[in-house]
Backbone as a ProteinNet text record, in pm:
[ID]
protein_1_A
[PRIMARY]
MEIAFDSLIRLQHVDKEIDTISSFLEAIPAKIEAIDQQVKAADASVIRAKEMLSANQKKRRDLESQVKDFKVQAARFKRQLNDVKTNKEYTAFLKEIGETEHKADKIEEDIINEMIASDDIEKEIKAANVNKAEEEARLRKEKETLFQEQKERERKKEVFSKEREALLAQIPPDQLKLYLRISKKMNGLVLSPVMDAFCSICQMRIRPQLVHDIMEMKKIIMCEACGRILYWQKLQDEDVPEEKADNPDKADDSTAG
[TERTIARY]
13774.4	13743.9	13691.3	13738.2	13693.6	13549	13471.4	13331.6	13319.7	13255	13242.6	13126.1	13139.1	13028.9	13001.3	13105.8	13086	13011	13051.3	12985	12842.4	12822.6	12688	12593.6	12645.1	12563.5	12528.7	12629.2	12605.1	12508.9	12522.1	12433.8	12288.3	12269.7	12134.1	12077.2	12160.4	12115.9	12082.2	12167.8	12147.6	12021.1	12002.1	11882.5	11755.7	11762.5	11646.5	11615.7	11720.9	11701.5	11642.8	11694.7	11644.1	11498.5	11465.3	11327.8	11233.3	11277.7	11195.7	11173.7	11281.3	11271.4	11181.4	11197.1	11115	10967.1	10934.9	10795.1	10740.8	10824.2	10783.6	10757	10847.8	10834.5	10713.4	10687.3	10572.9	10440.4	10440.8	10317.7	10291	10388.9	10374.7	10258.7	10243.5	10130.9	9995.9	9974.9	9848	9832.8	9943.5	9938.6	9906.9	9965.7	9939.7	9793.8	9744.1	9604.4	9511.2	9546.9	9465	9464	9579	9588	9501.4	9510.5	9431.3	9281.1	9242.7	9102.4	9054	9142.8	9107.4	9089.9	9174.1	9160.1	9026.1	8991.1	8863.4	8745.4	8760.5	8653.3	8630.9	8740.1	8729.1	8664.7	8699.8	8643.5	8495.5	8464.1	8325.2	8231.3	8279.9	8195.5	8158.3	8252	8222.9	8122.6	8143.3	8053.2	7910.9	7899.1	7766.6	7696.2	7771.7	7713	7667.1	7746.9	7708.5	7586.1	7577.9	7460.2	7335.3	7351.4	7239.2	7194	7290.8	7256.6	7185.4	7234	7171.5	7027.5	7007.1	6872.2	6782.5	6840.3	6765.4	6720.4	6811.6	6780.2	6674	6683.9	6583.1	6446	6443.2	6316.2	6256.3	6340.6	6291.3	6233.6	6300.8	6249.8	6113.8	6102.6	5975	5864.7	5899	5801	5761.4	5859.9	5831.8	5741.8	5763.1	5677.8	5534.6	5520.5	5386.5	5317.2	5390.9	5334.3	5285.2	5368.9	5332	5203.1	5192.8	5071.9	4948.6	4963.5	4848	4807.4	4904.1	4872.4	4805.1	4852.2	4786.9	4643.1	4625.2	4491.8	4401.2	4455.1	4376.2	4338.6	4431.3	4402.4	4292.6	4294.2	4191.3	4054.1	4052.2	3925.2	3872.1	3964.2	3921.7	3862.3	3920.1	3865.5	3727	3711.5	3584.1	3471.7	3508.3	3406.1	3312.3	3370.6	3289.7	3182.7	3198.3	3104.6	3000.9	3010.7	2916.3	2776.3	2672.3	2534.2	2461.5	2512	2439.5	2534.3	2470.6	2550.3	2620.2	2553.2	2612	2742.1	2738.2	2858.5	2966.6	2922.6	3017.8	3087.4	3006.6	3061.5	3157.1	3123.7	3207.4	3342.9	3337.2	3463.4	3549.6	3483.7	3560	3629.5	3558.8	3616.9	3736.7	3721.2	3831.7	3952.5	3921.5	4031.8	4102.9	4023.5	4081.8	4167.5	4116.5	4192.8	4320	4309.6	4426.9	4533.7	4491.4	4588.5	4649.2	4567.3	4619.7	4728.5	4703.3	4802.6	4931.2	4916.3	5033.8	5111.2	5037.2	5102.9	5178.5	5114.7	5178.1	5307.9	5304	5423.7	5531.9	5492	5590.3	5659.8	5585.7	5647.6	5751.1	5716.3	5811.1	5936.5	5914.9	6028.8	6121.7	6062.9	6143.8	6224.9	6159.9	6229.9	6345.1	6321	6426.8	6540.9	6508.2	6612	6698.3	6631.8	6706.8	6796.9	6740.3	6819.2	6935.6	6911	7016.2	7133.9	7103.2	7210.1	7293.4	7224.3	7295.6	7383.5	7329.7	7406.7	7529.9	7515.5	7629.8	7737.6	7694.1	7790.9	7861	7782.9	7840.1	7941.2	7911.3	8004.8	8135.9	8125	8245.8	8328	8259.5	8329	8393.1	8320.5	8373.8	8495.8	8492.2	8607.6	8729.1	8704.3	8814.4	8872.8	8783.6	8828.1	8903.5	8853.3	8918.2	9059.7	9074.3	9206.6	9302.2	9252.4	9336.6	9376	9277.9	9304.4	9403	9383.7	9473.7	9616.1	9629.2	9762.5	9826.7	9747.2	9799.1	9837	9749.3	9772.9	9886.4	9898.9	10010.6	10143.7	10145.6	10266.5	10294.4	10187.8	10202.2	10255.9	10208.8	10252.6	10398.9	10435.9	10575.4	10668.4	10623.5	10703.3	10719.3	10611.1	10614.9	10712.2	10711.3	10803.6	10949.1	10970.2	11104.9	11152.1	11062.3	11095.9	11123.4	11046.1	11066.9	11207.4	11247.1	11381.1	11489.5	11470.3	11569.1	11577.4	11462.7	11463.1	11525.3	11497.4	11556.4	11708.5	11752.7	11898	11958.7	11893	11943.5	11941.5	11835.9	11827	11941.4	11975.5	12087	12218.6	12237.4	12359.6	12366.6	12255.3	12252	12269.3	12212.7	12224.4	12369.9	12440.8	12582.8	12662.8	12628.3	12697.1	12667.7	12544.9	12507.2	12589.2	12606.2	12686.7	12829.8	12883.2	13019.3	13025	12922.1	12918.1	12907	12827.1	12811.1	12944.2	13028.3	13159.2	13254.4	13226	13314.4	13279.9	13162.5	13113.6	13137.7	13199.2	13220.6	13089.2	13093	12970.4	12882.2	12944.2	12862.5	12791.6	12861.2	12799.6	12688	12711.9	12610.9	12487.3	12511	12400	12313.9	12381.4	12309.9	12232.3	12295.7	12230.6	12103.3	12113.7	11999.9	11886.5	11922.8	11820.5	11743.1	11817.1	11752	11672.8	11728.4	11662	11524.9	11517.4	11391.2	11289.8	11338.8	11251.4	11209.9	11301.4	11279.4	11250.9	11207.7	11168.3	11280	11402.3	11515.6	11590.4	11536.6	11606.6	11690.1	11814.9	11903	11988.2	12045.8	12137.7	12073	12100.9	12044.8	12156.6	12171	12273.4	12237.7	12341	12321.8	12352.6	12256	12274.5	12229.2	12318.5	12288	12249	12318.3	12298.3	12159.1	12099.4	11968.5	11974.9	11905.3	11885.4	11794.3	11840.4	11764.7	11635.6	11621.1	11499.8	11392.4	11427.4	11325.7	11328.6	11431.6	11443.6	11468.6	11521.4	11556.7	11693.6	11704.1	11832.4	11931.6	12055.3	12160.6	12231.8	12254.1	12323.7	12463.3	12503.3	12630.3	12750.7	12756.2	12872.4	12882.9	12772.4	12775.8	12811.8	12787.2	12810.9	12955.9	13050.2	13192.7	13226	13173.1	13200.3	13140.5	13024.6	12961	13043.9	13098	13180.2	13305.8	13361.7	13481.5	13449.7	13324.6	13278.3	13371.4	13413.2	13500.8	13427.4	13305.2	13226.3	13078.3	13002.4	12860.4	12786	12714.6	12631.3	12489.6	12395.9	12258.3	12172.8	12076.5	11984.7	11904.9	11904.2	11834.2	11682.9	11635.1	11491.1	11441.8	11502.1	11451.7	11533	11651.7	11730.6	11809	11822.4	11900.3	12047.1	12132.1	12275.2	12297.8	12365.3	12389.5	12526.1	12534.8	12664.9	12667.5	12789.3	12804.8	12804.4	12716.4	12711.2	12779.6	12892.4	12969.9	12895.6	12905.9	12853.7	12959.5	12917.7	13012.7	13126.7	13095.5	13200.5	13298.5	13273.1	13366.8	13495	13485.7	13603	13674.5	13621.9	13685.4	13801.6	13920.5	14033.3	13989.5	14048.4	14004.8	14009.2	14116.1	14130.2	14015.6	13977	13869.7	13733.9	13721.4	13595.2	13568.5	13678.2	13660.6	13633	13696	13681.6	13658.9	13538.1	13512.1	13527.5	13525.9	13536.6	13681	13775.7	13916.7	13962.5	14024.3	14066.6	14184.8	14192	14302.8	14425.7	14543.6	14665.8	14706.5	14675.5	14722.8	14648.1	14531	14452.3	14462	14536.1	14548.1	14637.5	14599.8	14679.5	14729
5901.3	5961.8	6104.4	6194.3	6332.7	6344.7	6419.6	6438.5	6559.5	6539.4	6645.3	6738.9	6804.1	6889.9	7002.5	7068.1	7180.7	7136.3	7022.5	6972	6927.8	6866	6821.7	6940.7	7042.2	7162.6	7229.3	7239.1	7300.5	7215.4	7083.8	6994	7013.7	7029.6	7052.5	7182.1	7286.4	7414.1	7397.6	7329.5	7309.8	7228	7121.1	7038.7	7118.4	7205.6	7289.3	7383.3	7443.5	7534.2	7458.8	7340.3	7260.4	7223.6	7186.4	7149.5	7269.3	7386.7	7507.7	7542.4	7534.5	7564.9	7464	7336.5	7231	7253.8	7292.9	7320.2	7436.5	7539.1	7653.8	7611.2	7532.8	7489.8	7399	7314	7224	7300.1	7417.3	7495.9	7582.6	7596	7685.4	7646.7	7518	7484.3	7527.9	7510.4	7551.7	7703.7	7776.1	7922	7970	7905.8	7942.5	7914.1	7799.4	7764.3	7867.3	7913.7	8015.7	8146.4	8183.2	8305	8289.6	8173.3	8148.7	8154	8105.1	8108.3	8252.6	8337.3	8479	8547.8	8509.6	8564.7	8522	8394.4	8343.9	8413.8	8442.2	8509.6	8651	8721	8855.9	8850.1	8749	8732.7	8694.5	8613.2	8568	8684.5	8784.9	8901.2	8977.2	8983.2	9048	8964.9	8833.3	8743.2	8752.1	8754.2	8763.1	8893.9	9003.3	9133	9133.2	9072.9	9066	8977	8870.3	8783.8	8858.1	8940.6	9022.4	9120.1	9179.7	9273.3	9200.7	9081.9	9003.4	8966.6	8928.1	8894.7	9018.7	9132.4	9257.5	9292.7	9278	9311.1	9217.1	9087.9	8991.8	9026.1	9064	9099.6	9222.3	9319.8	9440.3	9404.8	9316.1	9275.5	9207	9122.6	9054.1	9153.7	9251.1	9352.7	9438.6	9475	9555.5	9479.5	9348	9264.9	9262.7	9257.1	9258.3	9392	9500.6	9634.3	9642.9	9592.1	9593.9	9516.4	9398.7	9316.9	9388.8	9452.6	9523.2	9643.2	9712.5	9828.4	9784.5	9671.3	9616.5	9577.6	9516.3	9475.9	9598	9704.3	9826.3	9890.6	9892.2	9950	9871.9	9740.1	9656.9	9686.2	9703.3	9737.2	9871.2	9967.7	10100	10092.4	10008	9991.9	9927.7	9838.2	9766.8	9855.6	9969.3	10061.7	10107.6	10116.5	10163.9	10063.4	9941	9836	9800.2	9860	9822.1	9874.9	9803.8	9838.7	9900.5	9871.9	9919.6	9994.8	10076	10148.2	10052.9	9940.8	9843	9786.7	9754.1	9701.6	9809.8	9932.9	10044.9	10065	10061.8	10077.4	9963.1	9842.5	9725.3	9737.8	9786	9804	9912.7	10021.7	10127.8	10076.5	9990.9	9932.5	9844.9	9762.2	9674.6	9758.1	9867.7	9954.6	10016.7	10065.2	10128.8	10032.1	9911.3	9810.6	9770.8	9755.3	9714.4	9823	9948.7	10058.9	10074.9	10050.1	10057.9	9951.8	9830.4	9723.2	9761.3	9821	9863.8	9970.9	10066.7	10173.3	10116.6	10019.6	9958.3	9887.3	9815.7	9744.8	9843.9	9956	10058.2	10116.3	10127.6	10170.3	10066.7	9939	9832.6	9840.1	9873.5	9885.6	9997.8	10110.3	10223	10180.8	10105.4	10056.5	9964.1	9880.2	9789.8	9868.5	9979.2	10062.7	10127.8	10172.3	10229.3	10123.7	10003.1	9892.3	9858.1	9869.6	9841.7	9937.9	10065.1	10163.7	10126.4	10083.4	10042.8	9920.2	9826.7	9705	9738.7	9829.8	9869.4	9936.6	10015.1	10074.3	9964.7	9863.8	9751.7	9675.5	9660.9	9591.7	9669.1	9800.9	9883.9	9873.1	9879.8	9869.4	9731.6	9628.4	9492.3	9474.3	9536.5	9529.3	9600.9	9716.1	9789	9706.3	9649.5	9566.2	9444.2	9386	9268.1	9302.1	9415.4	9456.4	9481.2	9546.9	9575.1	9446.1	9357.1	9229.7	9144.8	9140.4	9061.2	9115.6	9248.6	9309.5	9276.7	9289.9	9261.4	9114.2	9027.5	8883.7	8837.2	8899.6	8865.6	8901.1	9018.8	9059.9	8965.6	8928	8836	8700.8	8657.1	8529.9	8537.3	8647.7	8666	8668.2	8737	8740.6	8600.7	8524	8386.7	8301.2	8317.6	8241.1	8281.7	8411.6	8458.7	8399.4	8398.6	8338.4	8189.9	8125.7	7983.7	7957.1	8037.1	8019.9	8044.8	8150	8182.9	8071.9	8021.4	7913.4	7785.6	7758.2	7639.6	7652.8	7776.7	7800.5	7779	7833	7816.9	7670	7600.6	7459	7380	7415.4	7347.4	7374	7500.1	7535.5	7458.9	7457.6	7386.8	7235.9	7184.5	7040.9	7001.2	7086.7	7059.3	7067.8	7168.6	7181	7059.6	7011.9	6895	6772.8	6753.4	6640	6649.2	6771.6	6791	6763.6	6805.9	6782.7	6634.8	6563.5	6420.8	6346.7	6394	6329.5	6360.4	6467.8	6508.9	6441.7	6383.8	6329.6	6178.9	6128.9	5983.4	5907	5789.6	5713.3	5688.3	5651.6	5621.1	5746.4	5861	5985.8	6028.5	6008.1	6042.2	5953.7	5826	5732.3	5775.2	5815.8	5862.5	5990.1	6080.4	6206.8	6180.4	6095	6067.3	5998.6	5911.9	5842	5940.9	6029.4	6127.7	6228.2	6266.3	6362.8	6312.1	6186.2	6127.2	6125.4	6099	6088.3	6225.8	6323.6	6454.6	6565.8	6527	6625	6723.4	6672.1	6754.4	6825.4	6827.6	6893	6788.2	6776.4	6670.7	6719.7	6837	6890.4	7004.9	7006.9	7111.9	7178.4	7310.4	7379.1	7381.6	7370.2	7377.5	7519.2	7579	7715	7718.7	7768.2	7774.4	7638.6	7535.4	7397.8	7343.6	7394.4	7344.6	7307.2	7200.5	7170.4	7279.2	7351.9	7468.5	7430.9	7305.8	7266.5	7214.4	7117.9	7062.3	7125.1	7210.5	7282.8	7191.3	7072.3	6983	7022.7	7028.4	7061.6	6946.4	6983.8	6884.6	6857.8	6730.3	6694.6	6758.1	6816.1	6889.7	6812.4	6682.7	6605	6592.3	6618.1	6609.1	6742.9	6852	6983.4	7000.5	6956.6	6969.4	6891.7	6769	6686.8	6751.7	6812	6878.2	6997.4	7071.5	7188.2	7147.8	7031.5	6986	6943.3	6900.2	6860.3	6757.1	6659.4	6553.2	6421.8	6414.4	6294.1	6331.9	6240.4	6266.1	6237.1	6337.4	6322.3	6362.5	6274.9	6298.5	6340.5	6425.5	6472.9	6354.8	6341	6228.7	6241.3	6361.7	6382.9	6369.1	6447.1	6447.1	6360.6	6316.7	6227.2	6294.2	6426.1	6497.1	6506.8	6531.6	6547.9	6686.5	6689.4	6817.8	6873.6	7004	7065.9	7199.8	7245.8	7368.7	7487.9	7581.8	7703.4	7814.7	7859.3	7961.7	8093.6	8160.6	8295.9	8392.5	8512.5	8608.1	8641.3	8654.4	8696.2	8584.9	8462.1	8353.4	8371.7	8442.4	8462.6	8593.6	8672.2	8798.7	8771.4	8836.2	8816.3	8838.2	8756.8	8754.9	8892.3	8969.9	9101.9	9193	9188.4	9274.3	9222.6	9090.7	9034.2	9076.3	9081.5	9121.3	9270.6	9349.7	9494.4	9550.5	9535.7	9576.6	9724.7	9807.3	9952.3	9999.5	9906.1	9945.6	9985.9	10099.4	10151.5	10074.3	10057.4	9990.8	10083.2	10023	10100.7	10169.1	10101.9	10156.8	10283.9	10305.3	10424.4	10531.2	10498.6	10596.9	10712.2	10831.6	10946.3	11024.8
10975.7	10845.8	10866.1	10785	10795.1	10747.4	10822.7	10786.4	10694.1	10581.2	10479.9	10513.6	10630.9	10674.6	10575.8	10529.6	10437.5	10311.9	10258.9	10137.7	10166.1	10282.4	10318.8	10338.6	10406.8	10430.1	10297.6	10212.2	10081.1	9998.2	10007.5	9933.7	9977.5	10106.9	10156.9	10099	10094.2	10036.9	9889.2	9815.5	9672.2	9647.5	9725.5	9709.3	9736.4	9835.8	9867.2	9751.4	9693.9	9580.1	9461.1	9434.2	9321.5	9344.3	9468.2	9500.1	9483	9528.4	9515.2	9368.6	9289.2	9146.3	9076.5	9111.7	9049.8	9077.7	9200.9	9236.6	9153.2	9135.3	9054.2	8910	8853.6	8714.1	8694.8	8792.9	8783.3	8786.1	8850.1	8861.6	8738.8	8650	8534.5	8442	8403.2	8313.7	8369.3	8500.8	8561.4	8556.4	8576.7	8571.7	8429.7	8331.3	8191.5	8157	8203.3	8178.6	8241.8	8362.8	8431.2	8351.7	8295.2	8213.5	8088.1	8023.8	7903.3	7934.1	8050.9	8089.6	8109.6	8162.4	8180.2	8044.9	7948.9	7813.4	7754.7	7772.9	7721.1	7788.6	7918.4	7991.4	7937.2	7906.8	7850	7711.9	7635.2	7501.7	7511	7612.4	7629	7658.4	7731	7762.5	7635	7540.5	7411.7	7332.2	7333.4	7260	7315.4	7449.9	7511.9	7473.2	7473.5	7437.5	7292.2	7204.6	7062.2	7043.6	7121.4	7113.5	7160.3	7264.1	7311.7	7203.8	7132	7024.3	6911	6879.2	6772.7	6809.8	6937.5	6983.1	6980.7	7018.2	7016.2	6874.8	6779.9	6640.9	6584.4	6621	6574.8	6632.3	6760.6	6823.4	6756.3	6724.1	6656	6518.8	6446.7	6314.9	6329.4	6431.4	6454.2	6488.5	6574.3	6612.8	6492.9	6411.4	6292.3	6195.8	6189.3	6102.7	6154.8	6288.5	6347.9	6322.2	6336.8	6310.3	6165.8	6076.9	5935.6	5911.5	5974.5	5957.4	6010.8	6128.3	6185.9	6099.4	6044.3	5960.2	5829.9	5776.6	5656.3	5689.1	5807.9	5849.8	5869.7	5931.9	5953.3	5820.4	5726.1	5594.1	5523.3	5540.2	5476.9	5537.2	5671.1	5736.9	5686.5	5666.1	5619.5	5479.7	5394.1	5258.7	5262.9	5359.2	5368.2	5422.7	5480.5	5529.8	5418.9	5298.5	5185.8	5144.3	5189.1	5145.8	5251.4	5372.6	5478.2	5445.2	5491.8	5461	5580.3	5702	5819.9	5913.2	5998.3	6098.4	6195.3	6224.2	6315.9	6258.8	6129	6064.6	6060.9	6034.9	6027.9	6163.3	6268.5	6404.2	6437.6	6398	6425.3	6354.7	6228.7	6154.9	6218.1	6261.6	6327.5	6454.6	6528.9	6649.9	6615.3	6510.4	6467.9	6424.7	6351.1	6305.6	6424.8	6521.5	6639.5	6720.2	6741	6817.7	6743.1	6612.9	6533.4	6535.6	6518.8	6521.6	6661.1	6764.3	6902	6923.8	6872.4	6883.4	6811.1	6694.5	6617.5	6693.2	6752.9	6829.6	6950.3	7018.1	7135.4	7095.3	6984.7	6939	6896.8	6837.5	6798.2	6922	7031.7	7157	7202.8	7186.3	7221.2	7133.3	7007.2	6915.3	6961.7	7002.8	7051.7	7174.2	7264.7	7384.1	7345.7	7245.9	7198.7	7134.3	7065.9	7005.1	7113.6	7222	7334.4	7397	7412.8	7468.7	7376.8	7246.5	7148.4	7165.6	7190	7212.1	7335	7441.1	7562.5	7537.3	7458.6	7428.3	7345.4	7248.7	7166.6	7251.5	7350.6	7443.8	7524.6	7562.2	7637.6	7553.5	7425.4	7334.8	7325	7309.6	7300.7	7428.8	7544.8	7673.6	7688.7	7644.3	7653.5	7564.1	7447.4	7356.2	7413.9	7476	7540.3	7652.9	7736.3	7848.1	7798.3	7689.8	7632.1	7586.1	7517.5	7468.4	7584.2	7689.4	7806	7878.2	7893.3	7961	7881.1	7750.2	7665.6	7672.8	7673.8	7683	7818	7925.2	8059.4	8073.3	8026.6	8040.1	7949.9	7833	7743.8	7809.7	7874.6	7946.6	8063.7	8132.9	8246.2	8199.6	8084.8	8028.9	7986	7922.9	7880.8	8001.9	8108.5	8231.7	8289	8283.8	8335.9	8255.8	8124	8039.5	8065.3	8088.7	8120.4	8253.7	8351.1	8481	8465.1	8378.7	8354.8	8299.8	8200.9	8143.3	8247.7	8329.4	8431.5	8536.4	8579	8679	8621	8494.9	8431.2	8423.8	8395.9	8391.1	8529.2	8633.1	8768.8	8811.1	8773	8808.4	8745.4	8622.7	8555.3	8627.7	8671.5	8744.7	8876	8949.2	9076.7	9057.3	8950.6	8924.9	8898.6	8825.5	8800.8	8930.5	9012.4	9141.3	9228.8	9222.5	9302.7	9263.6	9133.8	9087.5	9140.7	9141.7	9192.6	9342.4	9415.9	9561	9593.6	9517.7	9542.2	9531.9	9439.6	9421.4	9537	9611.5	9721.5	9854.7	9864.3	9991.2	9995.6	10101.8	10115.4	10102.4	10042	10013.6	10136.5	10249.4	10367	10419	10412.1	10456.1	10359.3	10231.1	10131.9	10147.2	10173.9	10193.1	10312.4	10421.6	10539.7	10507.9	10436.5	10398.5	10317.8	10216.9	10130.2	10206.1	10299.1	10377.7	10465.3	10532.7	10619.4	10535.4	10420.6	10332.9	10289.6	10255.3	10211.6	10325.6	10444.7	10561.4	10614.2	10606.8	10667.9	10566.1	10447.3	10346.1	10313.5	10303.5	10261.1	10371.7	10492.5	10604.2	10677.9	10635	10685.7	10801.6	10786.2	10887	10963.9	11092.2	11176.6	11255.5	11246.4	11323.2	11471.6	11554.9	11699.5	11744.9	11812.6	11863.8	12008.9	12095.3	12239	12293.8	12244.9	12292.3	12259.8	12151.9	12109	11961.3	11924	11781.8	11728	11629.2	11582.4	11510.4	11470.1	11398.8	11493.7	11578.2	11668.8	11807.7	11833.5	11961.2	12080.1	12055	12164.1	12219.1	12352.3	12414.7	12392.8	12358.7	12336.8	12468.5	12498.1	12622	12622.9	12736.6	12746.3	12694.7	12721.8	12678.6	12527	12458.6	12312.5	12247	12319.5	12260.6	12217.5	12303.8	12271.3	12143.9	12135.1	12015.6	11890.1	11906.7	11791.4	11746	11843.4	11810.7	11733.1	11765	11693	11550.9	11527.6	11394	11329.3	11411.7	11361.8	11341.6	11385.6	11364.6	11355.2	11299.5	11282.3	11411.6	11458.9	11577.5	11537.9	11567.3	11525	11643.1	11615.3	11719.4	11772.5	11903.3	11964.6	11951.8	11918.6	11906.1	11762.5	11671	11533.3	11438.1	11479.9	11396.5	11286.6	11293	11191.9	11234.4	11135.2	11163.5	11222.5	11337.2	11404.5	11365.3	11353.6	11330.9	11404.3	11432.1	11508.5	11415.5	11443.1	11362.9	11440	11388.8	11458.1	11459.7	11570.5	11580	11531	11493.6	11436.1	11531.9	11662.2	11754.5	11787.7	11737.3	11762.5	11683	11571	11486.3	11516.1	11612.1	11646.9	11742.8	11725	11816.7	11960.4	12048.9	12188.2	12251.8	12226.5	12289.2	12249.5	12117.9	12069.5	12114.9	12126.1	12172.9	12316.2	12397.7	12537.1	12549.2	12458.2	12466.3	12325.6	12272.5	12133.4	12110	12221.3	12204.6	12202.2	12225.9	12229.5	12090.9	12079.9	11949.2	11898.1	11766.9	11700.2	11712	11755.7	11772.7	11643.8	11531.5	11402.9	11367.4	11431.5	11396.5	11505.5	11613.1	11722.4	11678.8	11710.1	11665.9	11782.5
[MASK]
+++++++++++++++++++++++++++++++++++++++++++++++++++++++++++++++++++++++++++++++++++++++++++++++++++++++++++++++++++++++++++++++++++++++++++++++++++++++++++++++++++++++++++++++++++++++++++++++++++++++++++++++++++++++++++++++++++++++++++++++++++++++++++++++++

């Protein structure tokens, strides 16, 4: 029975392409999820900055309320000065007024610091918004590219799958059964080309008496080491006419002048 080496070799190539494409397609959901997470991260930086601004504004309102209370308290002490009867009471009220106004002044300094911090936070919000817009644009483009690649790979997988079906019909059942068995065991690497009397995959030397049979490619011969199907891979100079192979520098008569 003739061995369908050409079909088997091509089938191995097609199966490898399908496997590579399938791995790519299976990884797409995780890649999309990673892109979405990056978008959320860019958005989160804006949200955090806005929350900082909101906290800053609340703190300023609280401080302003405290200043107001202290100023009201100081004003009340000043009014009560008119009612004191002794110098001791007068001195005590002056001290209370001074301490209250000092507290108000200190808090007003804190308010100024919070206002400065507010300006920095607003700058951070603007920068975060710019970064968010740039990241979203970049990630959107990356996502679109990924979807385009997905469509292209799906198209290629369909083409290869159809070719595979055609190849399966060309290969004798017993040879196909052997191919599938080895493929499952060897992770898709079923056939190994022989080069310089070595199995090119496991690098085991082929016994001399088998090399001739492998070159004829009339029967299935398996590597005694790795168990793959061996086939002869012709070198380029094997197809060159003998005269030219012996003397590659010899000029072609048709071009001699």
